[in-house]
N, C-alpha and C positions, 0 to 999 in steps of 0.2 A: 202252546210254544214248541217250532221242533231244535233242538239244540244241537248242536256239533260240538263236542270236548275231544281232545286230542290224549289219550291213553297209551300205556305202554304195554298194558295185554289186553285180552280181554276177559272181564270177569262179568260182564252183564253191570247192572249198577255199583259194584263194590270194586271198578276198576281203577284202578290208580293211573291219577290223572301227569299227563308227560309236561314237563316243566317247558317245554320247547315246541310249539304249533308245527311247524315245517318240520320237523326233524322227529314227528312220533311214531311209532310204526304203524299206530292205528288210528281212526276216528270213531268215536262213539256216536252215534244218532238216537237222541233223546227223546219223546215227546210226554215234552216235561206234566204234563196235564195227567195222561194215563199212565205213564211209567216205561212206555216199551222204549225196547231200544236194539239196535240191531250195528253192528259194527261195520267199516270201509277200511280196506286196506291204506294207507297211503302210499299212492303208487309215486308221490314224486319226493319222497323222503330223504333221496340224497341228491343234492340240488347245491350247485355254486351258492357264493357267499349272493341276499338280496337276487336268488332267481326262484324262489319259494314261488312256485304254481298252484294257490291251495285251491281254487274252484277245479282244477284238473282231478281231482280225486275228489270232488264231492258232487260230479257233473250228476245232475238226474236227481238230486236230492233237492225240494225246497228245505231252506235253512233259513230260519228266523235269526239266530244269533250262534255266537260259538264263544265259548267260555274259553280262555287260554288262564294258563302259568308266565307265561311270556310269548311274543311276537315279535318278529321286529319287524321296521317299517314298509316292507313292501309289501309285505303277507296286511298288512292292517288295512295299508293305503288298497291294494286288490277288494279284500272282501265290504270295506265303506262304500266301495266305488259299486259293488254287487247287490247294497243297500242290506247287506250283511252288520248287524250290531255286532260288536265284539268289546266283551267283559274281562274283567281280570279277578282270577280267586288264587284264594292263597290254601284249598282247599285238596287233603290227598285223595279223597275219593270222589267218584264221580254223584253217587247219591247225596254226600257233602252238599258239593257244586251246587248240582242242581234245588234242593232244600231251599241253599243260599240267594239262590236266583229268584225262587219264588216267592222268597221274603223279602225282595227287592233288596238285598244287603251287596250286593256285588257292583263293581262302580265300573263304568264305561272305560276300556279305556283310550287316550288321546296319544300323540306322540311325545310328548316326554316321558311316556312309560315305554314307550315300543324299544323291546330289547332289554328297558332297563330291570326288569322284574327277573330274569331268569335266574333259577335258582341255580347257578355255577355249580358242579360235583353233585348237585341231589340225585343228580338222575345220567349219571356215566360221565360226565362229563364235559358235555354240548358247550359249544359258545355260542356267541352272540354270533348272528349271522347264517346260524345252520337253520333258522325261521323265519 
């Protein structure tokens, strides 16, 4: 499975997961079977409330799932419309996140969780709506 995880910095599988999908500096694309990964910069990192265009940064990638610490409703809807599953994770590193995903321990994000699970203050004080 090809998984996209928003990260604060590129440290491979030990990259710290960003709490906000849309305002993450980078996206780490991980093959959950092989562990291979590569980084894509988030070209749409700075955007207005509700204007996240997640697929612009992921163009050309074959993504099966996105795992987030938090996501806004607009980005969630756009990913779902593209057939990409979105899961919620509380783990701090990509390796922990991928392990939980492979174990089936992550839940899919639903509308009630959009924006509600950002860890405000933990990652630079971002606000809801920035993702």
